[in-house]
C-alpha angles and dihedrals in degrees: 000000000000112000131163114189127201116190115201108217134194098060111159117191121206112158121191113168134175137168094268092050093053094042091052092047091047091056097039093053099038102255102119133007131185108259113251090004088156088068098040097280132264120252118248097017127100138180123218113226129212095291096033093057091048091050092047093047090050091051090049092048092048093049093046093049093047102040103028112025097034093048110077092201098053130079132180138234137179110219128197119265091227115055132171111294086229088070092058091045091054093046092053096245096117093054103025112027092101139135125204110254132196128183134214101237092213105041095024089223112154126224137183104260093211091054093051090046092048095230136112099236142114093197104129095200093049093047092047090055094047093049100042094105098027126110129215119258086265091055097253132127119271128232125227122301111257136175120251124198109226100204120110112233125216138159131246117211134008098306126070103212140115093278093056096045114126136162138230102242114264092204137007099239095084094074090048093055091044090054097042094106093041090055092046090052098045112026100058092238130139134194121310096053139119138225118209133194141176114205152131123277130182129217124175094224114195093217115017109191150147096066108275095350098090113024142153097233112045141161125228137204103208140170129184109199116195116208145153110277094246092055097049099097092046089055091048091054090047091056093047088056092046091053091050089053093048094046089056091048094055093044105252113166103257092203089063096051127085137162118230124192112218118230118236092261093056100048130073115280092245095048118105093190136359133185126188120206105216130195126202098231112203091354092294134117116319115268129193114272097168143320148219119223135186099220094180112208093314097116101043092043093052095044091046092051095045095046098039090233125132104237096176118126122230112222108203092197092055094034091224144098122244138166109245121235118230131229111197122199108185136169139176111243093210092051089049092050090050090051090049091052091048093049093047097046115106134166116203136177113229117182091334095313129104117244120195112201135173106215098200120175102261091241092066102030108127092223117032100188136010121206110210119183111203091225140018091233110133097241091053095041090050093055092042091051090051091051089048095048093046092052094047091052096044101041110027087220122146098252125183127213115205128170100160126107129003119319090247093056091046090053090052092049092052090047090057091048090050099239110171096209136028117194116202119200110200137172091270086061089068089059106033101028091233134123132199115247116200120200113221098216103039096026086223113158118211130186109227134180110249092234089055095046096097092055092047097053098039107142 
């Protein structure tokens, strides 16, 4: 193998990130766009652009491989977004999926009462007391605190009446509980086992904010793990450890992650234990990225009662029936993508110039390799296209071909996309059969034989 390496020295890293910085980069480089921006946008809804959808799909694939395929006791489903409204009645969402709302009596703008009060509480009396002398952000008096159901209503069928009322699902777990017996009967599983799902959910947030952190259309990574009551806490600890392992695999900054156990007043009334995994977005205060809850037998007992079905599990070893308890690891995909962007973002000074680079773990990088011919001349383009086509066929990677602008500007563009390797095809390549491979993180440039390129860039 004939390699000549050139290491670029003098790289100084000084990273200062904030929400505005990441949001601007996300739009400039095609990760995230405001939904319906052409018509002024719509609050709480976002579109993923060419690189955002690749990054999100890679995160989904990584999660599915790690938590579903690699776990012998977990299977997957894909439930419908619209389920029977009886399901949401049984789960408590129709009566209890509410946020406290307060209105500016002049502008009629609505705000989350708990956010204005600065407390994590849905207690109407408590919030009323805390807000009695407080003004709205516009300086006006506030109306009374009221509850606001966050589910989006729709209608199924030709008529729009009470009988045809349905809801866009507010979370993905409902379909899992509804299919618990179907999976038991068809998938050759037995308790303990889990059912996982990736899917869209919809919440009519009063005040969506912080870019893609709090939105009205979201995607969730969710598992419901069914277990004997005495094994529940052991399972919860297992999933905390699994998430720590996966976070490291996808490159989340460990120093910005922390687990927080919720006190009894902060968790749901049916929860025996609940842990939030929090991430320090942009170096600020920790915010919830996901969580793991011990939901006891609340869900199966309520769905069994409402449906009239016996959802108990018969354990042949015990010779008895019991209602499994449920451990629920769940995470917002958008919040995860934002944390991944924050962890990957670096600003460096290279020879007096600022370099912005997204240092994604190669597994999740939206573009794995960029092929960059030094010139558009036919003989060079022809060789570069062959290198590109051969790599696409042999790797299955998402590979980009770019022959526009100077090579320096193309390097910088790929740095901001987070591409691990750039492959430059130059005029010497026509003579020596080699290309120059540039490493994103070290900026090291290595001369590699084309036939050895696949081995060199293996991710």
